Kinemage of the C-alpha trace (Angstrom):
@kinemage 1
@onewidth
@group {chain A} dominant
@subgroup {mainchain}
@vectorlist {calphas} color= white
{ca met a 1} P -87.149 90.675 -70.792
{ca val a 2} L -83.614 91.760 -71.590
{ca ser a 3} L -83.351 94.605 -74.086
{ca phe a 4} L -80.397 94.213 -76.445
{ca arg a 5} L -78.429 96.707 -78.505
{ca leu a 6} L -76.609 95.686 -81.694
{ca ser a 7} L -72.972 96.209 -82.501
{ca ser a 8} L -70.555 94.415 -84.800
{ca phe a 9} L -67.836 92.014 -83.793
{ca asp a 10} L -64.902 90.663 -85.780
{ca pro a 11} L -64.381 87.169 -84.370
{ca pro a 12} L -61.071 85.324 -84.439
{ca thr a 13} L -60.976 82.137 -86.452
{ca pro a 14} L -61.528 79.178 -84.082
{ca val a 15} L -59.049 76.356 -84.102
{ca val a 16} L -60.020 72.961 -85.501
{ca ala a 17} L -60.938 70.439 -82.859
{ca ser a 18} L -60.490 66.701 -83.214
{ca arg a 19} L -64.198 66.490 -84.169
{ca arg a 20} L -64.539 69.233 -86.728
{ca pro a 21} L -68.198 70.164 -87.277
{ca pro a 22} L -69.385 70.089 -90.876
{ca pro a 23} L -69.769 73.434 -92.671
{ca gln a 24} L -73.177 75.069 -92.774
{ca trp a 25} L -73.829 74.268 -96.420
{ca arg a 26} L -73.183 70.573 -95.799
{ca arg a 27} L -75.469 70.401 -92.787
{ca tyr a 28} L -78.347 71.803 -94.837
{ca ala a 29} L -77.427 70.409 -98.239
{ca trp a 30} L -79.880 67.531 -97.856
{ca leu a 31} L -82.724 70.046 -97.916
{ca gly a 32} L -81.866 70.811 -101.529
{ca met a 33} L -81.639 67.184 -102.582
{ca pro a 34} L -85.338 66.879 -103.557
{ca leu a 35} L -84.959 70.013 -105.665
{ca val a 36} L -81.766 68.810 -107.339
{ca leu a 37} L -83.228 65.333 -107.907
{ca ser a 38} L -86.466 66.709 -109.318
{ca leu a 39} L -84.698 69.163 -111.616
{ca ser a 40} L -82.414 66.385 -112.836
{ca met a 41} L -85.381 64.126 -113.540
{ca ile a 42} L -87.280 66.941 -115.267
{ca phe a 43} L -84.234 67.554 -117.447
{ca gly a 44} L -84.087 63.814 -118.189
{ca val a 45} L -87.784 63.719 -119.065
{ca ala a 46} L -87.390 66.751 -121.337
{ca trp a 47} L -84.385 65.180 -123.031
{ca phe a 48} L -86.225 61.896 -123.504
{ca gly a 49} L -89.232 63.776 -124.879
{ca ala a 50} L -87.071 65.530 -127.470
{ca trp a 51} L -85.345 62.256 -128.304
{ca ala a 52} L -88.683 60.440 -128.672
{ca leu a 53} L -89.964 63.256 -130.881
{ca asp a 54} L -86.954 62.777 -133.151
{ca gly a 55} L -87.766 59.059 -133.288
{ca arg a 56} L -91.402 59.786 -134.192
{ca gln a 57} L -90.349 62.169 -136.957
{ca ala a 58} L -87.928 59.546 -138.242
{ca phe a 59} L -90.733 56.955 -138.284
{ca leu a 60} L -92.929 59.286 -140.319
{ca ala a 61} L -90.079 59.994 -142.719
{ca thr a 62} L -89.492 56.246 -143.071
{ca gln a 63} L -93.174 55.628 -143.738
{ca gln a 64} L -93.217 58.376 -146.367
{ca gln a 65} L -90.172 56.882 -148.045
{ca trp a 66} L -91.795 53.443 -147.993
{ca ser a 67} L -95.022 54.891 -149.474
{ca arg a 68} L -93.201 56.743 -152.232
{ca ala a 69} L -91.268 53.634 -153.217
{ca glu a 70} L -94.496 51.595 -153.205
{ca arg a 71} L -96.347 54.042 -155.448
{ca glu a 72} L -93.468 54.257 -157.888
{ca ala a 73} L -93.172 50.463 -157.932
{ca val a 74} L -96.908 50.061 -158.703
{ca ala a 75} L -96.642 52.627 -161.507
{ca glu a 76} L -93.711 50.750 -163.084
{ca leu a 77} L -95.523 47.421 -162.720
{ca arg a 78} L -98.619 48.766 -164.486
{ca lys a 79} L -96.398 50.112 -167.242
{ca tyr a 80} L -94.858 46.687 -167.704
{ca leu a 81} L -98.180 44.873 -167.643
{ca ile a 82} L -99.804 47.207 -170.196
{ca gln a 83} L -96.886 48.007 -172.492
{ca gly a 84} L -94.595 45.041 -171.929
{ca asp a 85} L -91.704 47.418 -171.226
{ca glu a 86} L -88.867 45.254 -169.855
{ca pro a 87} L -86.942 48.214 -168.316
{ca ala a 88} L -90.092 49.019 -166.333
{ca leu a 89} L -89.944 45.539 -164.783
{ca ser a 90} L -86.346 46.129 -163.786
{ca thr a 91} L -87.249 49.514 -162.305
{ca phe a 92} L -90.157 47.910 -160.426
{ca arg a 93} L -87.758 45.491 -158.764
{ca asp a 94} L -85.352 48.295 -157.896
{ca lys a 95} L -88.135 50.372 -156.321
{ca leu a 96} L -89.057 47.452 -154.056
{ca arg a 97} L -85.562 47.378 -152.596
{ca val a 98} L -86.333 50.108 -149.994
{ca pro a 99} L -89.587 48.465 -148.743
{ca gln a 100} L -87.747 45.136 -148.559
{ca leu a 101} L -85.051 46.682 -146.349
{ca tyr a 102} L -87.724 48.159 -144.089
{ca gln a 103} L -89.387 44.755 -143.975
{ca arg a 104} L -86.094 43.270 -142.802
{ca ala a 105} L -85.850 45.938 -140.081
{ca arg a 106} L -89.462 45.334 -138.967
{ca glu a 107} L -88.952 41.568 -138.741
{ca ala a 108} L -85.775 42.106 -136.701
{ca leu a 109} L -87.615 44.403 -134.266
{ca met a 110} L -90.549 41.997 -133.880
{ca ala a 111} L -88.270 39.040 -133.150
{ca glu a 112} L -87.852 37.612 -129.626
{ca pro a 113} L -85.643 39.160 -128.456
{ca pro a 114} L -85.472 42.111 -130.873
{ca asp a 115} L -82.390 42.084 -133.102
{ca arg a 116} L -81.428 45.733 -132.743
{ca thr a 117} L -78.175 45.421 -134.675
{ca arg a 118} L -79.859 43.893 -137.743
{ca ala a 119} L -82.685 46.431 -137.614
{ca arg a 120} L -80.267 49.348 -137.328
{ca ser a 121} L -78.203 48.084 -140.264
{ca ala a 122} L -81.287 47.635 -142.479
{ca leu a 123} L -82.648 51.098 -141.642
{ca ile a 124} L -79.372 52.835 -142.419
{ca glu a 125} L -79.025 50.890 -145.673
{ca ala a 126} L -82.575 51.947 -146.623
{ca gly a 127} L -81.584 55.594 -146.253
{ca ala a 128} L -82.732 56.510 -142.735
{ca arg a 129} L -80.682 59.164 -140.943
{ca ala a 130} L -78.046 57.533 -138.784
{ca asp a 131} L -78.661 60.065 -135.984
{ca asp a 132} L -82.335 59.062 -135.741
{ca val a 133} L -81.947 55.303 -136.114
{ca gly a 134} L -81.125 54.785 -132.423
{ca ala a 135} L -84.371 56.432 -131.299
{ca met a 136} L -86.397 54.523 -133.907
{ca val a 137} L -84.974 51.175 -132.868
{ca trp a 138} L -85.386 51.865 -129.136
{ca leu a 139} L -88.987 53.054 -129.469
{ca ala a 140} L -90.028 50.183 -131.750
{ca ala a 141} L -88.304 47.536 -129.613
{ca asn a 142} L -89.516 48.810 -126.234
{ca leu a 143} L -92.976 50.117 -127.140
{ca arg a 144} L -94.006 47.373 -129.535
{ca thr a 145} L -96.557 46.019 -127.031
{ca met a 146} L -98.288 49.407 -126.887
{ca ser a 147} L -101.562 49.134 -128.774
{ca pro a 148} L -100.937 51.907 -131.356
{ca val a 149} L -97.418 50.650 -132.084
{ca ala a 150} L -98.613 47.043 -132.388
{ca glu a 151} L -101.377 48.112 -134.793
{ca ala a 152} L -98.897 50.123 -136.875
{ca met a 153} L -96.640 47.064 -137.083
{ca gln a 154} L -99.585 44.892 -138.185
{ca ala a 155} L -100.509 47.352 -140.940
{ca trp a 156} L -96.879 47.519 -142.000
{ca thr a 157} L -96.755 43.708 -142.104
{ca glu a 158} L -99.864 43.560 -144.287
{ca gly a 159} L -98.332 46.126 -146.617
{ca asp a 160} L -95.172 44.050 -146.960
{ca arg a 161} L -97.272 40.976 -147.730
{ca met a 162} L -99.089 42.849 -150.485
{ca leu a 163} L -95.828 44.054 -151.968
{ca gly a 164} L -94.795 40.413 -152.029
{ca glu a 165} L -98.016 39.642 -153.899
{ca leu a 166} L -97.150 42.345 -156.442
{ca gln a 167} L -93.808 40.644 -156.976
{ca gly a 168} L -95.659 37.391 -157.595
{ca leu a 169} L -97.966 39.047 -160.143
{ca ala a 170} L -94.989 40.580 -161.920
{ca glu a 171} L -93.206 37.219 -162.094
{ca ser a 172} L -96.324 35.498 -163.440
{ca ala a 173} L -96.680 38.159 -166.134
{ca arg a 174} L -93.014 37.777 -167.062
{ca gln a 175} L -93.350 34.010 -167.417
{ca leu a 176} L -96.515 34.446 -169.542
{ca arg a 177} L -94.761 36.840 -171.899
{ca ala a 178} L -91.768 34.530 -172.112
{ca ala a 179} L -93.994 31.568 -173.011
{ca thr a 180} L -96.264 33.556 -175.340
{ca pro a 181} L -94.432 36.561 -176.811
{ca gly a 182} L -96.706 39.525 -177.522
{ca ser a 183} L -99.458 38.319 -175.207
{ca ser a 184} L -101.077 40.650 -172.637
{ca pro a 185} L -101.688 39.757 -168.976
{ca pro a 186} L -105.227 38.900 -167.926
{ca ile a 187} L -107.526 41.756 -166.982
{ca ala a 188} L -107.808 40.172 -163.537
{ca thr a 189} L -104.103 40.803 -162.976
{ca leu a 190} L -104.452 44.534 -163.641
{ca ser a 191} L -107.558 44.637 -161.470
{ca arg a 192} L -105.701 42.930 -158.628
{ca val a 193} L -102.805 45.399 -158.933
{ca asp a 194} L -105.287 48.277 -158.617
{ca gln a 195} L -106.896 46.650 -155.572
{ca ile a 196} L -103.523 46.186 -153.902
{ca ser a 197} L -102.557 49.789 -154.692
{ca ala a 198} L -105.773 51.097 -153.105
{ca arg a 199} L -105.295 48.929 -150.010
{ca leu a 200} L -101.689 50.060 -149.654
{ca gly a 201} L -102.907 53.667 -149.590
{ca gln a 202} L -105.278 52.792 -146.735
{ca leu a 203} L -102.504 51.039 -144.837
{ca glu a 204} L -100.251 54.071 -145.192
{ca gln a 205} L -102.906 56.227 -143.533
{ca glu a 206} L -103.366 53.647 -140.762
{ca val a 207} L -99.651 53.546 -140.034
{ca thr a 208} L -99.455 57.350 -139.917
{ca gly a 209} L -102.468 57.528 -137.594
{ca arg a 210} L -101.193 54.814 -135.247
{ca ile a 211} L -97.772 56.471 -134.974
{ca gly a 212} L -99.531 59.729 -134.082
{ca asp a 213} L -101.597 57.938 -131.420
{ca ala a 214} L -98.446 56.394 -129.934
{ca ala a 215} L -96.735 59.796 -129.833
{ca his a 216} L -99.795 61.285 -128.109
{ca gln a 217} L -99.731 58.528 -125.470
{ca val a 218} L -96.002 59.016 -124.874
{ca asn a 219} L -96.637 62.752 -124.426
{ca his a 220} L -99.228 61.912 -121.762
{ca trp a 221} L -96.645 59.788 -119.960
{ca leu a 222} L -94.080 62.581 -120.130
{ca phe a 223} L -96.609 65.107 -118.830
{ca gly a 224} L -97.449 62.800 -115.943
{ca ala a 225} L -93.765 62.293 -115.124
{ca thr a 226} L -93.133 66.045 -115.226
{ca ser a 227} L -96.129 66.686 -112.966
{ca leu a 228} L -94.805 64.109 -110.509
{ca met a 229} L -91.396 65.811 -110.460
{ca val a 230} L -92.989 69.189 -109.802
{ca ala a 231} L -95.009 67.652 -106.966
{ca ile a 232} L -91.815 66.204 -105.473
{ca met a 233} L -90.203 69.635 -105.677
{ca leu a 234} L -93.146 71.244 -103.898
{ca val a 235} L -93.291 68.580 -101.180
{ca gly a 236} L -89.531 68.719 -100.722
{ca gly a 237} L -89.656 72.501 -100.440
{ca leu a 238} L -92.461 72.370 -97.874
{ca val a 239} L -90.638 69.726 -95.839
{ca gly a 240} L -87.438 71.770 -95.989
{ca ile a 241} L -89.218 74.916 -94.848
{ca arg a 242} L -90.861 72.996 -92.015
{ca val a 243} L -87.538 71.501 -90.897
{ca leu a 244} L -85.746 74.846 -91.046
{ca thr a 245} L -88.584 76.545 -89.183
{ca ala a 246} L -88.544 73.861 -86.509
{ca arg a 247} L -84.786 74.162 -86.093
{ca gln a 248} L -84.959 77.934 -85.948
{ca trp a 249} L -87.736 77.753 -83.380
{ca ala a 250} L -85.785 75.264 -81.288
{ca ala a 251} L -82.666 77.440 -81.434
{ca glu a 252} L -84.618 80.558 -80.509
{ca ser a 253} L -86.391 78.737 -77.679
{ca glu a 254} L -83.064 77.543 -76.308
{ca ser a 255} L -81.674 81.051 -76.568
{ca ile a 256} L -84.685 82.492 -74.745
{ca arg a 257} L -84.323 79.927 -71.950
{ca val a 258} L -80.620 80.693 -71.542
{ca ser a 259} L -81.274 84.432 -71.699
{ca arg a 260} L -83.861 84.200 -68.966
{ca arg a 261} L -81.535 82.186 -66.761
{ca leu a 262} L -78.833 84.795 -67.241
{ca glu a 263} L -81.308 87.586 -66.581
{ca phe a 264} L -82.411 86.021 -63.302
{ca ala a 265} L -78.821 85.311 -62.358
{ca thr a 266} L -77.732 88.899 -62.958
{ca gln a 267} L -80.711 90.658 -61.393
{ca gly a 268} L -79.520 93.051 -58.715
{ca ser a 269} L -75.923 92.938 -59.954
{ca asn a 270} L -73.869 95.248 -62.136
{ca glu a 271} L -73.318 92.651 -64.840
{ca gly a 272} L -74.369 93.128 -68.454
{ca ile a 273} L -75.468 90.428 -70.892
{ca trp a 274} L -74.162 89.872 -74.412
{ca asp a 275} L -75.248 87.513 -77.202
{ca trp a 276} L -72.816 86.784 -80.041
{ca his a 277} L -74.279 85.290 -83.250
{ca leu a 278} L -71.306 83.510 -84.785
{ca glu a 279} L -72.708 83.113 -88.283
{ca ser a 280} L -73.734 86.766 -88.734
{ca his a 281} L -70.730 88.073 -86.711
{ca gln a 282} L -72.998 90.333 -84.662
{ca val a 283} L -73.170 90.868 -80.926
{ca tyr a 284} L -76.190 92.053 -78.946
{ca trp a 285} L -75.464 93.957 -75.716
{ca thr a 286} L -77.748 95.040 -72.889
{ca pro a 287} L -77.809 98.729 -71.978
{ca arg a 288} L -75.789 97.931 -68.843
{ca val a 289} L -72.775 97.095 -71.052
{ca arg a 290} L -73.081 100.488 -72.767
{ca asp a 291} L -73.086 102.211 -69.394
{ca met a 292} L -70.057 100.258 -68.154
{ca met a 293} L -68.091 101.279 -71.261
{ca gly a 294} L -68.994 104.926 -70.708
{ca phe a 295} L -71.144 105.497 -73.811
{ca glu a 296} L -74.042 107.883 -73.375
{ca ser a 297} L -76.105 107.009 -76.444
{ca asp a 298} L -77.036 103.882 -78.369
{ca glu a 299} L -75.886 105.524 -81.601
{ca ala a 300} L -72.331 105.917 -80.369
{ca phe a 301} L -72.293 102.458 -78.800
{ca ala a 302} L -73.479 100.902 -82.086
{ca gln a 303} L -69.911 101.245 -83.399
{ca phe a 304} L -68.405 99.451 -80.400
{ca arg a 305} L -66.048 96.593 -81.334
{ca ile a 306} L -64.245 94.392 -78.863
{ca arg a 307} L -61.261 94.106 -81.193
{ca asp a 308} L -60.777 97.863 -81.256
{ca his a 309} L -61.065 98.241 -77.469
{ca leu a 310} L -59.129 95.157 -76.310
{ca his a 311} L -55.747 95.868 -74.677
{ca pro a 312} L -52.885 94.787 -76.987
{ca asp a 313} L -51.315 92.678 -74.223
{ca asp a 314} L -54.567 90.708 -73.765
{ca gln a 315} L -55.368 89.991 -77.404
{ca ala a 316} L -53.330 86.781 -77.832
{ca arg a 317} L -54.643 85.298 -74.562
{ca ala a 318} L -58.238 86.259 -75.386
{ca lys a 319} L -58.054 84.623 -78.802
{ca ala a 320} L -56.561 81.435 -77.320
{ca val a 321} L -59.312 81.120 -74.697
{ca leu a 322} L -61.990 81.803 -77.306
{ca arg a 323} L -60.553 79.238 -79.721
{ca glu a 324} L -60.405 76.625 -77.002
{ca his a 325} L -64.058 77.104 -76.101
{ca leu a 326} L -65.382 77.248 -79.662
{ca ser a 327} L -63.470 74.065 -80.433
{ca gly a 328} L -65.313 72.252 -77.691
{ca leu a 329} L -62.316 71.864 -75.392
{ca ser a 330} L -64.000 73.727 -72.529
{ca glu a 331} L -67.594 73.707 -71.341
{ca arg a 332} L -67.647 77.365 -70.317
{ca leu a 333} L -65.744 80.461 -71.304
{ca glu a 334} L -64.271 82.656 -68.561
{ca leu a 335} L -61.874 85.450 -69.412
{ca asp a 336} L -60.480 88.539 -67.651
{ca val a 337} L -59.263 91.266 -70.025
{ca arg a 338} L -58.733 95.016 -70.181
{ca leu a 339} L -61.006 97.094 -72.405
{ca arg a 340} L -60.608 100.742 -73.337
{ca cys a 341} L -63.634 102.724 -72.247
{ca lys a 342} L -65.096 105.784 -73.928
{ca ser a 343} L -62.887 107.991 -71.757
{ca gly a 344} L -59.750 106.310 -73.134
{ca asp a 345} L -58.852 104.557 -69.872
{ca tyr a 346} L -58.449 100.779 -69.689
{ca arg a 347} L -60.507 98.872 -67.135
{ca trp a 348} L -60.593 95.201 -66.196
{ca phe a 349} L -63.694 93.214 -67.219
{ca arg a 350} L -64.657 89.593 -66.723
{ca phe a 351} L -66.417 87.689 -69.522
{ca lys a 352} L -68.386 84.518 -68.768
{ca ala a 353} L -70.244 82.621 -71.473
{ca met a 354} L -71.591 79.328 -72.667
{ca ser a 355} L -71.959 78.272 -76.297
{ca ile a 356} L -75.193 77.200 -77.971
{ca arg a 357} L -74.544 74.459 -80.502
{ca asp a 358} L -76.521 72.867 -83.295
{ca glu a 359} L -77.326 69.189 -83.855
{ca ala a 360} L -73.817 68.656 -85.244
{ca ser a 361} L -72.242 70.126 -82.083
{ca ala a 362} L -71.023 73.157 -84.015
{ca pro a 363} L -71.187 76.446 -82.064
{ca val a 364} L -73.692 78.915 -83.468
{ca arg a 365} L -73.985 81.404 -80.588
{ca leu a 366} L -72.190 82.540 -77.446
{ca leu a 367} L -74.365 83.873 -74.633
{ca gly a 368} L -72.818 85.316 -71.530
{ca thr a 369} L -72.225 88.136 -69.059
{ca ile a 370} L -69.681 90.912 -68.618
{ca ala a 371} L -68.764 92.426 -65.236
{ca asp a 372} L -66.523 95.343 -64.282
{ca ile a 373} L -63.837 93.872 -61.953
{ca his a 374} L -61.360 96.744 -62.237
{ca val a 375} L -61.449 97.733 -58.574
{ca ser a 376} L -60.845 94.201 -57.296
{ca val a 377} L -58.017 93.529 -59.766
{ca val a 378} L -56.247 96.781 -58.940
{ca ala a 379} L -56.617 96.009 -55.258
{ca glu a 380} L -55.065 92.571 -55.732
{ca gln a 381} L -52.165 94.028 -57.708
{ca ala a 382} L -51.468 96.714 -55.122
């Protein structure tokens, strides 16, 4: 095996070829897509959960308002039936206005298709918060086939029917008093009012319970959706790690194969081997390169930089040849330059290299040899 020593290298910026490779972040961006998608969906689920919770709270507030109006209406009706107080009858009718508006909203939501505009208008007119009406309407219209929601709607419908019966009892009592001034309503009427009041209390509890059951079921759905998103994140992360590991292994295997070929090719010669990692801007040199440059220890050679030792007259030509190769315009790099050795003297060296590229044909490494050709060059120039 070839033993490498590490030193830093400040590479020139390669020119842009006609087929510019994508940047590193773009080549690997797809690995983060499952994470981004899952996080986005988790955020959406959390937002929907908070929005649905607001809708549930608004439903409970609406039911409480409906119940309060019903109880006050029953109290005013009993006062009218027992005392014959005409203002109590007027107040009874006023108290039924809120339940009647909610009845209008319920009928609009149970229509085919649901009349969202009419339901929204009736809810706002009844006193529901405008900010919560959208969630109420959406939940009621889209979840009305869910068993708890359907049962809550049925109980609500029965309650509205009983309020209508109370109106009928009040009108009958009014007509009786108009026909026979000073008369009292039959005992059966008061008994029926009490029965309706008791049943309305039961229906209120049923509606509250069914809304709670629906909220619990929606929470189960949200938990399941969140669990699915977390599973997607985990699977995506595992797939990404596997892909990156496979690519890294393939790149390292290719590098090992090339290194071995270079090692066999340079056995018995005075050439050294170098390996330039373009992304980390680091170069690995064999000990033979250290010896050729005149360094006695690895510690001193660790600070070796081509840029600092390259002859000024060769820098422009070296950068041009390097740009051409990194841009894919040449299959192999071959360059003769002068480098300043440890002694301070310049000597001629020949660089040969081939680039290792990724799946997008972007260069990631340069692997090559360096040979001392000073004697032959001087002889040719003589």
